[in-house]
C-alpha positions in Angstrom: 20.3 193.4 239.3 17.1 191.8 237.3 14.6 194.4 235.7 10.9 193.4 237.0 9.0 194.4 234.2 5.5 196.3 235.2 2.5 193.8 235.5 0.3 196.6 233.5 2.4 197.1 230.8 3.0 193.2 230.3 -0.9 193.3 230.0 -1.2 196.2 227.5 1.7 194.2 225.0 -0.3 190.8 225.5 -3.6 192.9 224.6 -2.2 194.6 221.9 -0.5 191.5 220.3 -3.8 189.4 221.4 -6.1 192.0 219.5 -3.6 192.3 216.7 -3.8 188.0 215.5 -7.8 188.4 216.3 -7.7 190.9 213.8 -5.7 189.1 211.1 -7.5 186.1 211.9 -10.8 187.3 211.1 -9.1 189.5 208.0 -8.1 185.5 206.8 -11.9 184.3 207.4 -13.4 187.1 205.8 -11.1 186.1 202.6 -11.5 182.5 202.8 -15.7 183.2 203.3 -15.3 185.5 200.2 -13.7 183.2 198.2 -15.8 180.0 198.7 -18.7 182.4 198.3 -17.1 183.2 195.2 -15.8 180.1 194.1 -19.6 178.7 195.4 -21.5 181.4 193.0 -18.7 180.6 190.5 -19.7 176.7 190.6 -23.7 177.8 190.6 -23.3 179.5 187.1 -21.0 176.9 185.9 -23.7 174.3 186.6 -26.7 176.2 185.2 -24.6 177.2 182.0 -24.0 173.2 182.1 -27.9 172.3 182.8 -28.8 175.1 179.7 -26.0 173.8 177.6 -27.6 170.7 177.8 -31.0 171.9 177.4 -29.8 173.2 174.1 -27.9 170.2 173.3 -31.6 168.2 173.6 -33.4 170.5 171.7 -30.6 171.0 168.9 -29.8 167.1 168.9 -33.8 166.6 168.5 -33.7 169.4 165.4 -30.6 167.6 163.7 -32.4 164.0 163.8 -35.5 165.2 162.5 -34.2 167.0 159.7 -32.6 164.0 158.4 -35.0 161.2 159.3 -37.7 164.1 157.6 -35.4 164.2 154.5 -35.0 160.3 154.1 -39.0 159.9 154.8 -39.4 162.7 151.3 -36.9 160.0 149.7 -39.5 157.3 150.6 -42.7 159.5 149.4 -41.1 160.1 146.4 -40.4 156.8 145.7 -44.1 155.6 146.6 -45.4 158.4 143.9 -42.6 156.8 141.3 -42.6 153.3 142.0 -46.1 152.6 143.5 -48.2 150.4 141.2 -50.9 150.4 144.3 -53.3 154.0 143.5 -54.0 154.2 147.4 -50.0 154.0 148.0 -49.5 157.0 145.1 -52.1 158.9 146.5 -51.2 158.8 150.5 -47.7 159.1 149.2 -48.4 162.3 147.6 -50.6 163.6 150.6 -48.1 162.8 153.3 -45.3 164.9 150.7 -47.0 167.4 151.4 -46.9 167.9 155.1 -43.2 166.1 155.3 -42.4 169.3 152.9 -44.0 172.0 155.2 -42.1 169.9 158.3 -38.3 170.1 156.4 -39.1 173.7 155.9 -40.1 174.7 159.5 -37.3 172.5 161.3 -34.7 174.0 158.4 -36.2 177.8 159.7 -35.6 176.9 163.4 -32.2 175.2 162.9 -31.3 178.4 161.1 -32.7 181.0 163.6 -30.9 179.1 166.2 -27.5 178.0 164.9 -28.3 175.1 164.6 -26.0 173.5 161.9 -27.4 170.2 160.1 -25.0 167.7 158.1 -26.7 166.7 155.5 -24.0 164.7 153.8 -25.6 161.1 154.6 -29.3 161.9 153.6 -28.9 160.2 150.1 -29.4 156.8 151.2 -32.5 155.2 149.5 -33.0 151.3 150.7 -36.2 151.3 148.2 -34.1 152.4 145.5 -33.0 149.3 144.9 -36.1 146.3 144.7 -38.1 146.0 141.3 -41.4 148.0 141.6 -44.7 145.5 142.1 -46.9 144.2 144.9 -43.9 142.9 146.9 -42.2 146.8 146.8 -45.8 148.3 147.8 -45.9 145.9 150.9 -42.6 146.5 151.5 -43.1 150.4 151.3 -45.9 150.3 153.7 -44.1 148.6 156.1 -41.7 150.8 156.0 -44.2 153.6 156.6 -46.0 152.8 159.4 -42.3 151.5 161.1 -40.8 155.2 160.2 -43.9 157.1 161.2 -44.0 155.1 164.6 -40.6 156.2 165.9 -40.9 159.5 164.4 -44.3 159.6 166.7 -42.1 158.0 169.7 -39.3 160.7 169.2 -42.1 163.3 169.1 -44.0 162.5 171.9 -40.3 162.1 173.9 -39.0 165.2 173.0 -42.3 166.7 174.1 -40.7 166.2 177.8 -37.3 166.9 176.9 -36.8 169.9 175.1 -37.2 173.2 176.5 -37.4 176.1 173.9 -41.3 177.0 173.9 -40.9 177.1 169.7 -40.0 174.0 169.4 -42.4 172.5 172.0 -45.1 174.1 169.5 -43.9 172.2 166.4 -43.7 169.5 168.1 -46.9 170.2 169.3 -48.4 170.9 166.0 -46.6 168.2 163.9 -47.6 165.1 166.4 -51.6 165.1 164.8 -50.3 164.7 161.0 -48.1 162.1 162.2 -50.8 160.1 163.6 -53.0 160.6 160.6 -50.1 159.4 158.4 -49.6 156.6 160.7 -53.2 155.8 160.1 -53.2 156.1 156.3 -50.3 153.8 156.6 -51.5 151.2 158.6 -54.6 151.2 156.7 -52.6 150.2 153.1 -50.6 148.0 154.8 -53.9 145.8 155.8 -55.3 146.6 152.1 -51.8 145.0 150.7 -51.8 141.7 153.3 -54.8 140.7 151.9 
């Protein structure tokens, strides 16, 4: 003889199974939401860290670049004082050298305080050293001063928008007027020597 199941008992068993399945599904959904939220937060954190590192890298790259370029500039200025034959050239080189030494100290201090390592191994090149002194040397020197200062100004003006550190921005703001003065001096010397 067949057993007939009690309809109320069947409903109770079905309901229990239904609620158990729902509860298990809710738990899985909650875990998935937690996992995706955690993953999203981790992704956001990584993106923020990457952006910060990129900003730090831009700042560090600028500092390294300026220190190297400034070291080369100091070599050119020393050469101008020693090998230059024009009195204005020698005087200009001396004035600019004072400002560039201050910039070198400022940038090296900043690099040291911000753990920026600067490779100084390739700073010994002097492309004017092999040339004989005289009027042509003076002209070449003045041309190079115009070109170098224009490039440096462009680099500093571009960095005003790129660097994030406020101290570094302040150094840039304070340095730019001196660089413009040097460019003007170099252009005036170039015009004088070209006559």
